[in-house]
C-alpha positions as CSV (number, residue, x, y, z in Angstrom):
1,E,34.6,137.9,78.4
2,K,38.1,136.4,79.0
3,V,38.4,135.7,75.2
4,Q,37.4,139.2,74.4
5,N,39.9,140.7,76.8
6,E,42.7,138.6,75.2
7,L,41.6,139.8,71.7
8,D,41.6,143.4,72.9
9,F,45.1,142.9,74.4
10,R,46.5,141.5,71.2
11,R,44.9,144.3,69.2
12,A,46.4,146.9,71.5
13,R,49.8,145.3,71.3
14,K,50.0,146.0,67.6
15,N,50.4,149.6,68.6
16,A,53.6,149.0,70.5
17,V,56.3,151.7,70.2
18,N,59.9,151.9,71.4
19,I,60.6,154.7,73.8
20,T,63.7,156.2,75.4
21,L,63.1,157.8,78.8
22,D,64.9,161.0,79.7
23,E,67.1,160.7,82.8
24,N,67.0,164.5,83.2
25,C,63.2,164.7,83.2
26,K,62.1,162.3,85.9
27,H,60.8,162.3,89.5
28,P,63.8,162.0,92.0
29,S,62.3,158.8,93.4
30,L,62.4,157.0,90.1
31,I,65.3,155.1,88.5
32,I,65.5,154.5,84.7
33,E,66.9,151.2,83.6
34,E,67.9,150.2,80.1
35,K,66.6,153.6,78.8
36,N,63.0,152.3,78.7
37,R,62.2,150.9,82.1
38,V,61.5,152.8,85.3
39,K,61.2,151.7,88.9
40,S,61.0,153.2,92.3
41,S,64.3,154.0,94.1
42,T,62.6,153.4,97.5
43,Q,60.3,150.8,99.0
44,E,57.9,153.6,99.9
45,E,54.8,154.3,97.8
46,I,55.5,157.0,95.2
47,L,53.1,159.9,94.8
48,P,50.7,159.7,91.8
49,K,52.5,162.7,90.3
50,A,55.8,160.9,90.0
51,V,56.5,161.1,86.2
52,V,59.2,160.5,83.7
53,V,59.4,162.0,80.2
54,A,60.4,160.3,77.0
55,T,63.0,162.0,74.8
56,E,61.0,161.3,71.6
57,G,57.5,161.8,70.4
58,F,54.9,159.5,68.8
59,S,54.0,159.8,65.1
60,E,50.9,157.6,65.2
61,K,47.6,158.3,66.9
62,K,47.5,155.0,68.9
63,H,50.1,153.9,71.4
64,Y,50.7,150.8,73.6
65,W,53.0,150.2,76.5
66,E,53.2,147.5,79.2
67,V,53.4,148.3,82.9
68,E,54.6,145.8,85.4
69,V,53.4,146.5,88.9
70,G,55.3,143.7,90.7
71,D,53.3,142.1,93.5
72,K,50.9,145.0,93.8
73,S,47.3,144.5,93.0
74,E,46.9,147.9,91.4
75,W,49.0,151.0,90.4
């Protein structure tokens, strides 16, 4: 199972795309860093509806992005 998960991860990573997040279309509790990273501006838990929008679309049917959740066990 561990090997299969690694293979699935590598296969998904082939669909990586560059994004640019829109500073004008984000939840007020979010901070955009380096145009493609987002983090909370507070230590408090952010509502599930806290979103940020990218300024460009995707041309392919498959997409991949990585999410870092810090020391949290889930997001």
